[in-house]
Structure formats: C-alpha cells, structure tokens
C-alpha positions as CSV (number, residue, x, y, z in Angstrom):
1,M,151.9,119.6,96.8
2,H,148.6,118.3,95.4
3,S,147.5,121.9,94.1
4,F,151.1,122.1,92.1
5,I,151.0,118.7,90.4
6,A,147.4,119.5,89.4
7,K,147.8,122.3,87.6
8,L,150.8,121.2,85.6
9,P,150.3,121.3,81.9
10,R,149.5,117.6,80.9
11,K,152.9,117.7,78.0
12,F,154.7,118.0,81.4
13,K,153.1,115.3,83.4
14,I,154.1,113.1,80.2
15,L,157.3,114.5,80.1
16,I,158.2,113.0,83.6
17,M,156.4,109.8,83.0
18,L,158.7,109.4,79.6
19,I,161.9,110.5,81.7
20,C,161.1,107.4,84.4
21,D,160.9,105.1,81.2
22,V,164.2,106.2,80.1
23,V,165.4,105.5,83.9
24,L,163.7,102.2,84.5
25,L,164.2,100.3,81.2
26,P,167.8,100.3,81.4
27,M,167.4,99.5,85.3
28,A,164.9,96.4,83.9
29,L,168.0,95.2,82.0
30,W,170.7,95.8,84.2
31,S,168.2,93.9,86.8
32,A,167.8,90.9,84.6
33,I,171.7,90.6,84.1
34,A,172.2,91.0,87.7
35,L,169.2,88.2,88.4
36,R,170.8,86.0,85.9
37,Y,174.6,86.0,87.0
38,G,173.7,86.3,91.0
39,T,175.4,89.1,91.8
40,F,174.5,92.7,92.2
41,E,178.0,93.7,89.8
42,P,177.7,92.1,86.8
43,N,180.0,93.1,84.3
44,V,178.3,94.5,81.3
45,M,181.2,97.2,79.7
46,A,181.2,94.8,76.6
47,Y,177.6,95.8,75.6
48,W,177.1,99.0,77.6
49,W,175.8,100.7,74.4
50,I,172.7,98.3,74.5
51,F,171.5,100.2,77.8
52,L,171.9,103.7,76.1
53,S,170.1,102.9,73.0
54,L,167.2,100.6,74.9
55,P,165.0,103.8,75.4
56,F,165.6,105.2,71.9
57,F,163.3,102.4,70.4
58,T,161.3,101.5,73.4
59,V,159.9,105.0,74.1
60,P,158.7,105.7,70.3
61,I,157.1,102.1,70.9
62,F,155.4,103.3,73.9
63,I,154.1,106.2,72.0
64,R,153.0,104.4,69.5
65,V,151.1,101.9,71.4
66,G,149.3,104.6,73.2
67,L,151.0,104.3,76.9
68,Y,151.3,107.8,77.3
69,R,147.6,108.7,76.4
70,A,146.3,107.1,79.6
71,V,145.3,109.7,82.1
72,I,147.1,108.4,85.3
73,R,144.5,109.2,87.8
74,Y,141.9,107.2,86.1
75,L,144.1,104.1,85.6
76,D,142.3,100.7,85.2
77,E,143.2,97.2,84.2
78,Q,143.4,98.3,80.6
79,I,146.9,99.9,81.1
80,I,148.4,96.2,81.7
81,K,147.5,95.2,78.4
82,T,148.9,98.3,76.8
83,V,152.4,98.0,78.9
84,F,152.4,94.3,78.0
85,L,152.3,95.3,74.2
86,G,154.7,97.7,74.4
87,V,157.2,95.7,76.4
88,T,156.8,93.0,74.2
89,L,157.8,94.8,71.0
90,S,160.5,96.4,72.8
91,V,162.5,92.8,73.4
92,L,161.6,91.9,70.1
93,V,163.6,94.9,68.7
94,L,166.2,94.1,71.3
95,I,166.4,90.6,70.3
96,A,166.7,91.7,66.8
97,I,169.5,94.3,67.8
98,V,171.5,91.4,69.7
99,L,171.4,89.0,66.9
100,M,172.1,91.1,64.2
101,T,175.3,92.9,66.3
102,Q,176.0,89.3,67.6
103,V,176.8,90.9,71.6
104,Q,179.4,89.3,73.1
105,G,178.4,88.3,77.1
106,L,175.1,89.0,77.1
107,P,173.4,85.9,78.5
108,R,170.3,85.3,75.9
109,S,167.9,84.3,79.1
110,S,168.4,87.6,80.4
111,V,166.2,88.9,77.6
112,I,163.4,87.2,78.8
113,I,163.9,88.0,82.4
114,Y,164.5,91.7,81.0
115,W,160.8,91.3,79.4
116,V,159.0,90.4,82.8
117,L,160.8,93.0,85.0
118,A,160.5,95.7,82.1
119,S,157.0,95.1,82.1
120,S,156.7,95.0,86.3
121,Y,158.4,98.5,86.3
122,I,156.5,100.2,83.8
123,A,153.5,99.1,85.4
124,F,154.2,99.3,89.1
125,S,155.6,103.0,88.1
126,R,152.0,104.1,86.7
127,Y,150.0,102.6,89.6
128,L,152.6,104.4,92.0
129,A,152.2,107.5,90.4
130,R,148.2,107.3,90.5
131,G,148.4,106.4,94.3
132,I,150.5,109.4,94.9
133,L,148.0,111.5,92.9
134,R,145.2,110.0,95.1
135,T,146.7,110.3,98.0
136,L,147.3,113.9,97.5
137,E,144.1,114.4,96.5
138,R,142.3,112.8,99.8
139,N,144.5,114.9,102.0
140,K,143.9,117.8,100.2
141,R,140.6,118.4,101.3
142,R,137.9,116.3,103.6
143,K,136.0,114.1,101.7
144,T,132.7,112.4,103.3
145,R,133.4,109.3,104.0
146,V,131.0,106.7,102.3
147,A,130.2,102.9,102.3
148,I,129.2,101.0,99.1
149,Y,126.5,98.3,99.0
150,G,127.5,96.1,96.4
151,A,131.2,95.4,95.3
152,G,130.3,94.2,91.7
153,R,131.3,95.6,88.7
154,A,128.5,98.9,89.1
155,G,130.3,99.0,92.4
156,L,133.8,99.2,91.6
157,Q,133.0,101.8,88.8
158,T,131.3,104.2,91.5
159,A,134.5,103.6,94.0
160,L,136.7,104.4,91.0
161,A,134.5,107.6,90.1
162,L,134.0,109.0,93.6
163,M,138.2,108.5,94.6
164,S,138.5,111.2,91.6
165,G,136.0,113.2,92.7
166,P,136.4,116.0,95.2
167,E,133.3,114.9,97.8
168,H,133.0,111.4,98.6
169,D,135.3,108.9,99.6
170,P,134.5,105.3,99.5
171,V,136.0,103.4,102.9
172,L,133.7,100.1,103.0
173,F,132.3,97.6,100.5
174,F,129.2,95.5,101.5
175,D,127.9,92.8,99.6
176,D,125.5,89.7,100.1
177,H,128.2,87.3,98.3
178,P,129.8,85.4,100.9
179,E,132.6,84.7,98.6
180,L,133.2,88.4,98.1
181,R,133.5,88.9,102.1
182,G,137.0,89.7,103.2
183,A,138.2,90.2,99.5
184,T,139.4,93.9,98.5
185,V,137.8,95.6,95.6
186,A,139.7,98.7,94.6
187,G,141.7,98.4,97.6
188,I,138.6,98.7,99.8
189,R,137.6,95.7,102.0
190,V,134.3,93.8,101.8
191,Y,132.1,93.3,104.5
192,N,129.2,91.3,105.3
193,P,126.1,93.8,105.7
194,Q,124.8,92.3,108.5
195,D,127.7,94.2,110.5
196,A,127.3,97.4,108.6
197,E,126.2,99.5,111.3
198,L,129.0,98.6,113.8
199,I,131.8,98.8,111.2
200,M,130.3,102.1,109.8
201,E,130.7,103.4,113.6
202,Q,134.5,102.0,113.5
203,Y,135.0,103.9,110.4
204,S,132.9,107.1,111.3
205,C,131.1,106.5,108.3
206,Y,127.4,107.8,108.2
207,Q,126.5,107.6,104.6
208,L,125.8,104.2,102.7
209,L,125.6,104.3,99.0
210,L,123.5,101.6,97.3
211,A,125.4,100.5,94.3
212,L,122.5,98.5,92.9
213,P,121.4,100.1,89.7
214,S,119.7,97.1,87.8
215,S,118.3,95.3,91.2
216,T,114.3,95.0,91.6
217,R,112.8,97.4,93.7
218,A,111.6,94.8,96.1
219,K,115.3,94.0,96.6
220,R,116.1,97.4,97.1
221,R,113.0,97.9,99.5
222,E,114.6,95.1,101.6
223,I,117.7,96.4,101.7
224,I,116.7,99.9,102.8
225,Q,114.4,98.7,105.8
226,R,117.6,96.8,107.3
227,F,118.7,100.1,107.8
228,E,115.8,102.3,108.7
229,G,116.2,104.0,112.2
230,K,120.3,103.2,112.3
231,K,121.1,107.1,111.4
232,I,122.8,106.3,108.4
233,Q,122.3,108.4,105.2
234,L,121.2,105.8,102.5
235,M,122.2,107.2,98.9
236,T,122.0,105.2,95.3
237,I,123.5,105.9,92.2
238,P,120.9,105.9,89.1
239,G,119.1,102.6,87.6
240,M,121.4,101.2,84.5
241,G,118.6,102.2,82.0
242,E,119.4,106.0,82.5
243,I,122.9,105.3,82.8
244,L,122.8,103.4,79.3
245,A,120.6,106.5,78.2
246,G,123.5,108.9,78.5
247,N,120.8,110.7,81.0
248,V,123.4,110.4,84.0
249,R,126.5,109.2,84.7
250,I,127.2,106.1,87.6
251,D,128.6,108.8,90.0
252,D,126.0,110.9,89.7
253,I,124.5,110.3,93.7
254,R,121.4,111.1,94.9
255,E,119.5,110.5,98.4
256,V,117.4,107.4,98.1
257,G,114.0,108.3,97.1
258,I,110.7,107.5,98.6
259,E,109.8,105.2,95.5
260,D,112.6,103.1,96.4
261,L,111.1,101.8,99.5
262,L,107.3,102.3,98.8
263,G,107.4,101.7,94.7
264,R,106.8,98.3,93.2
265,D,108.5,96.5,90.3
266,P,106.7,98.1,87.9
267,V,104.9,95.4,85.3
268,P,106.3,95.4,81.7
269,P,104.2,97.5,79.4
270,F,101.9,95.6,77.2
271,E,103.5,96.7,73.6
272,D,100.2,96.4,72.0
273,L,98.2,98.6,74.3
274,M,101.2,101.2,74.7
275,S,101.5,102.1,70.6
276,N,98.0,101.2,69.9
277,C,96.8,105.0,70.2
278,I,100.4,106.4,69.7
279,Q,102.7,104.8,66.6
280,D,102.3,106.4,63.7
281,K,99.5,109.0,65.0
282,V,99.2,112.6,65.6
283,V,99.2,112.9,69.5
284,L,98.3,115.9,71.7
285,V,98.8,116.4,75.3
286,T,97.1,119.1,77.2
287,G,98.8,120.3,80.4
288,A,101.9,118.9,79.0
289,G,104.1,120.9,81.1
290,G,102.5,119.4,84.4
291,S,104.2,116.3,86.2
292,I,102.2,113.8,84.6
293,G,101.4,115.4,81.2
294,S,105.2,115.9,80.7
295,E,105.9,112.0,81.5
296,L,103.4,111.1,79.4
297,C,105.0,113.2,76.8
298,R,108.2,111.0,77.4
299,Q,106.4,107.9,77.2
300,I,104.5,108.5,73.9
301,L,107.8,109.5,72.2
302,K,109.4,105.9,72.7
303,Y,106.5,104.6,70.8
304,N,106.9,106.3,67.3
305,P,104.3,109.0,66.8
306,K,104.1,110.3,63.5
307,K,104.5,114.0,65.7
308,I,103.7,114.9,69.2
309,I,101.8,118.6,69.9
310,L,102.9,120.0,73.4
311,F,99.6,122.2,74.7
312,E,100.3,124.0,77.4
313,R,99.1,127.6,78.9
314,S,102.5,128.2,80.9
315,E,105.3,129.4,78.6
316,Y,107.7,128.6,81.0
317,S,106.7,125.0,81.7
318,L,106.2,124.5,77.7
319,Y,110.0,125.7,77.1
320,K,111.8,123.4,79.3
321,L,109.6,120.7,78.3
322,E,110.3,121.4,74.5
323,Q,114.0,121.4,75.3
324,E,114.2,118.4,77.1
325,L,112.4,116.5,74.3
326,R,114.1,117.8,71.3
327,S,117.6,117.1,73.3
328,A,116.5,113.5,73.5
329,H,114.5,112.6,70.3
330,K,116.2,114.9,67.7
331,N,114.5,113.1,64.9
332,R,110.7,113.4,66.4
333,E,108.8,116.3,65.2
334,I,107.8,118.2,68.4
335,I,104.9,121.1,68.1
336,P,105.1,123.4,71.5
337,V,101.7,125.2,71.4
338,L,100.7,127.9,73.8
339,G,97.2,128.1,74.3
340,D,94.3,127.5,76.5
341,V,91.8,124.5,76.2
342,L,88.8,127.1,77.4
343,N,89.3,128.3,73.8
344,Q,87.3,126.3,72.0
345,Q,87.8,127.9,68.9
346,I,91.5,128.0,68.6
347,F,91.7,124.5,70.4
348,E,89.5,123.5,67.4
349,I,91.7,125.2,64.6
350,L,94.7,123.2,66.0
351,L,93.0,120.1,65.7
352,K,91.5,120.4,62.6
353,A,95.0,121.7,60.9
354,S,97.2,119.0,62.6
355,K,94.9,115.9,62.3
356,V,94.6,114.9,65.7
357,D,94.2,111.1,66.2
358,T,94.5,111.1,69.7
359,I,94.2,113.8,72.7
360,Y,95.2,113.4,76.2
361,H,93.7,115.2,78.7
362,A,95.9,116.1,81.5
363,A,95.4,120.0,82.2
364,A,93.6,120.7,85.3
365,Y,94.2,122.5,88.5
366,K,95.0,120.0,91.4
367,H,95.6,121.5,94.3
368,V,92.9,121.3,96.7
369,P,93.5,123.9,99.4
370,L,94.2,126.3,96.2
371,V,91.0,125.2,94.3
372,E,89.1,125.4,97.5
373,S,90.1,129.3,97.8
374,N,89.4,129.7,94.2
375,I,86.4,128.2,93.4
376,V,85.5,129.7,90.2
377,A,88.7,129.4,88.6
378,G,89.1,125.6,89.4
379,V,85.2,125.1,88.1
380,L,86.0,126.9,84.8
381,N,89.6,125.2,84.2
382,N,89.0,121.4,84.9
383,V,84.9,121.2,83.8
384,F,84.7,123.8,81.1
385,G,88.0,123.0,79.9
386,T,87.4,119.3,79.5
387,L,83.9,120.2,78.1
388,S,85.6,122.6,75.3
389,A,88.4,120.0,75.0
390,A,85.6,117.4,74.2
391,K,83.4,119.2,72.0
392,A,86.2,120.1,69.8
393,A,87.2,116.7,69.8
394,I,83.9,115.5,68.8
395,N,83.6,118.6,66.0
396,Q,87.0,117.4,64.4
397,N,86.1,113.5,64.5
398,V,89.6,112.8,67.0
399,P,89.4,109.1,67.6
400,T,90.4,108.9,71.0
401,F,89.7,111.4,73.9
402,V,91.6,109.9,77.5
403,L,90.9,111.9,80.6
404,I,93.4,112.0,83.6
405,S,91.3,111.9,86.5
406,T,92.0,111.5,90.1
407,D,90.7,109.4,93.3
408,K,89.5,112.5,94.6
409,A,86.8,112.7,92.3
410,V,85.4,109.5,94.4
411,R,83.0,110.8,97.1
412,P,84.4,114.1,97.0
413,T,84.9,116.7,100.1
414,N,86.6,119.4,97.9
415,V,85.8,121.4,94.8
416,M,88.9,120.1,93.0
417,G,87.3,116.1,93.3
418,A,84.2,117.6,92.3
419,T,85.0,119.2,89.3
420,K,87.1,116.1,88.1
421,R,84.0,113.8,88.9
422,L,81.8,116.2,86.7
423,A,84.4,116.3,84.0
424,E,84.2,112.4,84.2
425,L,80.1,112.9,84.1
426,I,80.8,115.1,81.1
427,L,82.6,112.4,79.2
428,Q,80.6,109.7,80.1
429,A,77.3,111.4,79.1
430,M,78.9,112.5,75.8
431,S,79.9,108.9,74.9
432,A,76.3,107.6,75.8
433,A,75.0,109.7,73.0
434,K,77.0,107.8,70.3
435,V,79.7,110.3,69.2
436,K,82.2,109.2,67.1
437,T,84.9,110.0,69.5
438,R,86.0,107.4,72.0
439,F,86.0,108.9,75.4
440,C,87.7,107.2,78.1
441,M,89.1,108.1,81.7
442,V,91.9,106.9,83.8
443,R,91.5,107.7,87.7
444,F,94.7,107.4,90.0
445,G,95.8,108.6,93.3
446,N,99.0,110.2,94.3
447,V,102.1,110.3,92.3
448,L,105.3,110.2,94.0
449,G,107.1,113.9,93.1
450,S,104.9,115.4,91.1
451,S,104.5,119.2,91.8
452,G,102.7,120.4,95.2
453,S,103.3,116.4,96.6
454,V,104.1,115.9,100.4
455,V,107.4,114.0,99.0
456,P,109.2,117.3,97.8
457,L,107.8,119.4,101.1
458,F,109.0,116.8,103.3
459,R,112.5,116.9,101.6
460,E,112.6,120.6,101.9
461,Q,111.7,120.4,105.3
462,I,114.1,117.6,106.1
463,K,116.7,120.0,104.5
464,A,115.8,122.9,106.7
465,G,116.2,120.7,110.2
466,G,112.2,120.3,110.3
467,P,109.6,120.1,111.6
468,V,107.8,117.9,109.0
469,T,104.2,119.0,108.8
470,V,101.6,116.3,108.4
471,T,98.1,117.4,108.5
472,H,96.6,114.1,110.8
473,P,98.2,111.3,112.3
474,E,95.4,108.7,110.3
475,V,95.6,110.8,106.9
476,T,96.6,107.8,104.6
477,R,97.4,108.1,100.7
478,Y,97.6,105.6,97.9
479,F,100.9,106.4,96.0
480,M,102.2,105.2,92.2
481,T,105.7,106.5,90.8
482,I,105.0,108.8,88.0
483,P,106.7,106.6,85.2
484,E,104.2,104.0,85.9
485,A,101.4,106.3,86.1
486,A,101.9,107.7,83.2
487,Q,102.2,103.6,81.0
488,L,99.3,102.7,82.7
489,V,97.2,105.7,81.6
490,L,98.6,105.3,77.9
491,Q,97.6,101.4,78.3
492,A,94.1,101.9,79.7
493,G,93.6,104.5,77.3
494,A,93.6,102.0,74.3
495,M,90.9,100.0,76.5
496,G,87.3,99.6,76.1
497,A,84.7,101.1,73.3
498,G,84.4,104.4,74.7
499,G,82.5,105.7,78.3
500,E,84.6,103.6,80.3
501,V,86.5,104.9,83.6
502,F,89.4,102.8,84.4
503,V,90.9,102.3,87.3
504,L,94.7,101.7,88.3
505,D,95.9,99.2,91.0
506,M,97.5,101.3,93.4
507,G,98.9,99.0,95.5
508,E,98.3,99.1,99.4
509,P,97.4,102.9,100.9
510,I,100.4,104.3,103.1
511,K,100.1,106.5,106.3
512,I,101.5,109.9,105.9
513,Q,102.7,109.7,109.0
514,D,104.5,106.4,108.2
515,L,106.0,108.3,105.2
516,A,107.2,111.2,106.7
517,K,109.0,109.2,109.4
518,K,111.0,106.9,106.6
519,M,112.1,110.0,105.1
520,I,113.5,111.3,108.0
521,E,115.1,108.0,108.9
522,L,116.5,107.8,104.8
523,S,117.9,110.8,105.6
524,G,120.3,109.8,107.8
525,F,118.3,111.3,111.0
526,E,116.2,110.4,113.9
527,V,112.1,111.1,114.3
528,K,112.3,113.5,117.3
529,D,110.6,112.3,120.5
530,T,109.2,115.6,121.9
531,Q,108.2,114.1,125.5
532,Q,112.1,112.5,125.6
533,G,113.3,115.4,124.3
534,T,115.6,112.9,122.0
535,G,116.0,112.9,118.2
536,D,116.5,115.2,115.6
537,I,113.8,116.2,113.6
538,A,110.0,116.6,114.5
539,I,106.9,115.7,113.1
540,E,104.3,118.3,113.7
541,Y,100.4,117.5,112.7
542,V,98.6,120.8,111.5
543,G,95.2,119.9,110.9
544,L,93.2,119.0,107.6
545,R,93.4,121.6,105.2
546,P,90.1,122.8,103.6
547,G,88.5,120.1,101.6
548,E,90.9,117.4,102.6
549,K,89.5,114.1,103.9
550,L,91.2,111.2,105.9
551,Y,91.3,108.5,103.3
552,E,91.0,108.5,99.6
553,E,89.1,105.9,97.7
554,L,89.3,104.7,94.1
555,L,85.7,103.3,93.3
556,I,82.6,105.2,93.6
557,G,80.7,101.8,93.9
558,N,81.9,97.9,94.0
559,K,81.2,97.4,90.4
560,V,84.6,96.6,89.0
561,D,85.8,94.3,86.2
562,L,89.0,93.4,85.0
563,T,90.9,93.8,81.9
564,K,93.4,92.4,80.2
565,H,96.3,94.4,82.7
566,P,96.3,92.7,85.9
567,R,96.8,96.9,87.4
568,I,93.7,98.1,85.4
569,R,90.2,97.8,86.0
570,K,87.0,99.1,84.7
571,A,84.6,100.9,87.0
572,N,81.0,100.3,86.3
573,E,79.5,103.6,87.6
574,D,76.0,105.6,86.8
575,F,75.8,108.7,84.9
576,I,73.9,111.5,83.7
577,E,71.8,112.2,80.0
578,L,73.8,114.5,77.9
579,P,70.5,116.9,77.7
580,I,69.8,116.8,81.9
581,L,73.7,117.3,82.3
582,M,74.0,120.2,79.6
583,A,71.6,122.3,81.3
584,V,73.1,122.2,84.9
585,L,76.4,123.2,83.0
586,E,74.7,126.3,81.9
587,T,73.7,127.3,85.2
588,I,76.8,126.5,86.7
589,H,78.5,128.8,83.9
590,A,76.3,131.4,84.6
591,H,77.0,131.2,88.2
592,C,80.8,131.3,87.0
593,T,80.7,134.5,85.1
594,E,78.8,136.1,88.2
595,G,81.4,135.3,90.3
596,N,79.1,133.3,92.7
597,A,80.8,130.4,94.2
598,D,78.4,129.3,96.4
599,S,76.0,129.1,94.2
600,V,78.6,126.8,91.7
601,V,79.1,124.6,94.7
602,A,75.3,124.5,95.2
603,C,74.7,123.3,91.3
604,I,77.6,121.4,91.4
605,R,75.6,118.9,94.3
606,E,73.0,118.6,92.3
607,V,74.9,116.5,89.7
608,V,77.8,115.0,91.7
609,K,75.5,113.4,94.5
610,E,78.4,112.0,96.5
611,Y,80.0,115.3,97.0
612,S,80.0,116.5,100.2
613,P,81.8,120.1,100.6
614,C,83.7,120.6,103.2
615,D,82.3,122.9,106.6
616,H,83.4,126.1,106.0
617,L,81.7,126.4,102.4
618,N,78.5,125.7,104.1
619,S,79.0,128.5,106.7
C-alpha cells in the first residue's frame, strides 16, 4: 500500500487533495448551517447553487496561496497559516456573493461558523493524510527505535526528519526541563532523563540520540557519563556551526565521538594571534594533506590569506584536500603543489615565485612503529626535510616558519621522537644564529581521530566485534581535538621573537585502557569479563610496540613561562650551536646515504642527549 501511494506522481497526489477539498468545502458550509439551526436536516434548497459554486472560487484561492505546493509528508505549523489565509479569502468572496445576490434564507452567522469549520476540515485533512503516510511508511519496514535527549527546537526538527526517513523511529523524548516532562512533542511524550534506562527498556529502545547541538562539551560529557555501562548506544547530531555552515543536515546522525567525552570546551581564539601571520599574507603548509596539515589549511582560510599553497607529496591526499577547500572557499586563491621538502632547490623556487610570508611545516613521518622499521627514511624526511625547508626559508627571507612538533620529542625512546627533537634543535640553532626568518616550534600530544591514532582503530575493532587491542594496561597519552590543536598552533606561531618551543596545554593524560572501555560503552556494548564470561567485547593487551613508552611528556626540563594565551606555554630548553650541529648532521646524512641505520642512531644520540633507544636497536 505504501509503495503504491509513494510511487504515485505528485500531480496525482495533488489532484486527490483537490478532490477532497471540493467535497469538504460544501460539507463545511452545510455543517455550519446545520449547527446554526440545530438540526441535521436544514432546508437549503433556496440557495443550493452556493454549495456548487463554493469550490469553483475557493480552489483557485488555495492554489494562489500555495496550499497545494506543500509536501504532505513534511507538513509543519506553516500549513495552518496557509489554510487560514485561504479560507479567510474564500469567506470574503462568499460574503460578497451573498450580498450581491441578496440570497434569502441563508443565516448570516452561519458564514462565521463556516469560516471556523472550513479551516478545521481543510487543516485536519492535511494532518490526517500526513499521519496515514507516516503510519504506512513506519509499517513498511522495521525502523530502529531511538530516543531523543533534548525536546527543544533541535530535538523537534530531528524527530520530524527521522520520522520521514527510512532508518530511525523516534519513540521517546528526554529533557532536563521539568516543565516539558509529561508533554508531547511531535506526538512523542517527554520523560525525565533519570528514568531513561527503565523507560527505554520498556520501549525496547537501545539507541539514545543527543539533540543538543549548541550545548557545551562539559554538558555533553555530563550527560554521556550518566549512560556509561548502561548498554545504550549513544548517538549525536552535528554541532549547530556545522549545520549553519551547510556542511551537514540536522538529521545526519553519527556515533557519539570520544571527543565529546574527553574533549574540553575550547578557549575562543585570540583574533589578533590568529590573523597575525595569515591575513593578507601568502601562507604555505607542508604536509597539507595530513590530519594536522589539512585542519591548519581549513583554519587558515577563515582568516583571509592573500593565497594559500598546499604543499604535499601524496597526489591523492592533495587532490582530496583541494576539492574540499575549493568547494568551501570559492573566492580564495588556493594553489596545490605536488612536491617534496627534501628538494630544497624546487622548494626555494616556489617560495621565491610566490613571495611566501608564513610556512607551517607539518610534513613528517609520525607513526612510531613504521619509522622504527624504516630509520633512514624517517631521518631523511623528518630531519633533513626540516633542514631543507628551513634553509630555503632563510635564503628567501620568509618572515615566519612554524614547526609542528610532538610530545614524543621529549626524552624520546623511539626514532620518530628523536627526529622531531633533532628538527627542533635545527630551528633553535638557526634562530640563535640571528637569521631574518623567525623560527618557532609548537609541541603537543595526540589528536583525536588523526590518521593512525587509536580512536579510528578502536572504532573499527568494536564494529568487527572485538577484541580491542591495547598495548599495556598502564599506557597513558595526552589528547586534544584536531580543530583545537590547529587553532592553538596558529596562535602560538604568532608569538615570540624566534627560537621558542611552545607547548600546548593538553589537559590531563588519559589511560588508553580507559579510552577503550569508554568507546566500547558508548557503542552500546559491555566490556567482556574473561573470568566471568560476561560482556560483549574484550580488551586484549598486546604489549608495547618498538619504541613506545608508557608515558609521554611535554617538557624536557621544568623551565616554562606563561604566555598571553591560557593554553600555550613557552619552554626554555638548551640547544646546540649551529656549526657543531651542522657537522653532526653531515655525518648523519652520510650514514643515511650508506643505509647504515645503526650509525645513524648512534650519531643522533650524540646530539639528542635524552634519546634512549629501545632494546632492539641496541642489540
């Protein structure tokens, strides 16, 4: 039945509604006269022709006011206004006809009653049709029952959108406002969130949708924590900023991200710091296709650069990013460049031709086990790529050069961390040599959802039914959302006179074991207890990977200064003079050319004193 109605041409559906109106309008007038006389058999023979003429002048009015343009399945309160306007105009025409023809026997007060009844009949017919369509659609396929947390405007819009969709059936509302409890919104009752688990069980509903797009992360975190371990899958709609920007619709549902639970409410960016190195300037981002590089590009384009150059050696990553940015920023000059920072000559030609003002150097190999297995490639890319880019910037008098560093550069136990610390030392030494380019470094920990991070890995493992693999029960990491990290990098890059290492406030470190548990519970599952045999998804400990350590740090020493931004600190760390460092770098490069990884590691240990390689490299 639903399939037959759904496949009817729209013109045919409009015709059905028009025929209904042709029947309902005379019925409304007859009902009005019957009510006026208080009888079911009023004598209307003296003016029977009015009943026939009523649809002929009312239907064109309805067409004119747009009553037949409304899509029945998606009707909202706007239809009431349209019906009222159409019927009001119809009544005015009817009064004019009655006065001009001097109709005898028609009670004048019945016209007022007709006004009320016709509005009710026409509006009711629309809502009845909408209800029938939605009921047929609901019965057609078994939708997933979902409860909605938040009975405000966003919750209402979400419920209406889900009702018309093929996947979800909203059956419950929960809201923190006492005055809403017991009320119905879009035909759905609103309940106290404290009773959510019991009521959802009664309705066989195991998905809870957070319709709170404008709430703070603190508020969302509080709500999410209420449902931890309840075997309820938490879902969310996008933030209001994404909706208003047109990137997503309000009915785009996603799983609650771990960032909703671990992420902090970001400090609003300091506009002067954000725009200082960007506005009306030519900005270049190396490694633009990566997680941090691409987010830097998105943030940079919000602050009116003269042009932005996307420098990336992965063709697919560059193509994907360029398409995204061009779609969102049609009037900006966006230049995609395929290239490798190791080619100093080509990079320098690009800087000169484009008159680059600011470089954000995000290009690096960052996956610890991969770099541990490919030492020479990691050193060439992370150390000599930075050296090449820095020399090119000096030669072309680029005013600002910002290095994206990592907490793994602090007392590193792996090659990746050691290369990033060596990259920092290069820029510190160059800055101390009083070059014109202002070098600074920004050091931070893990970003949620970046390529290769544990969050996407855990999500895939949960989707596959487990187990979720954790390296060690005690391993901890700092986490930050990608947008917050990118904003803080841009602000830190605008500070200082040169040579500073800026450290981002990452908040409290998180145990990876706890992260895994929270992600399992947020997905509506229970962590498996191997001893009791209960639960759904197991956590399996696989041991630390080569070069991995239990705890990450952000500072080499204890010397740290505050800055004007509450989440940016300035570290005071020792460095090596440029001539001494360059001599060691020449030796390291020679060993790289020979492919002698052991000698490379030995040389790095000479300059990165805190570097303590993992055992397999010493064997």
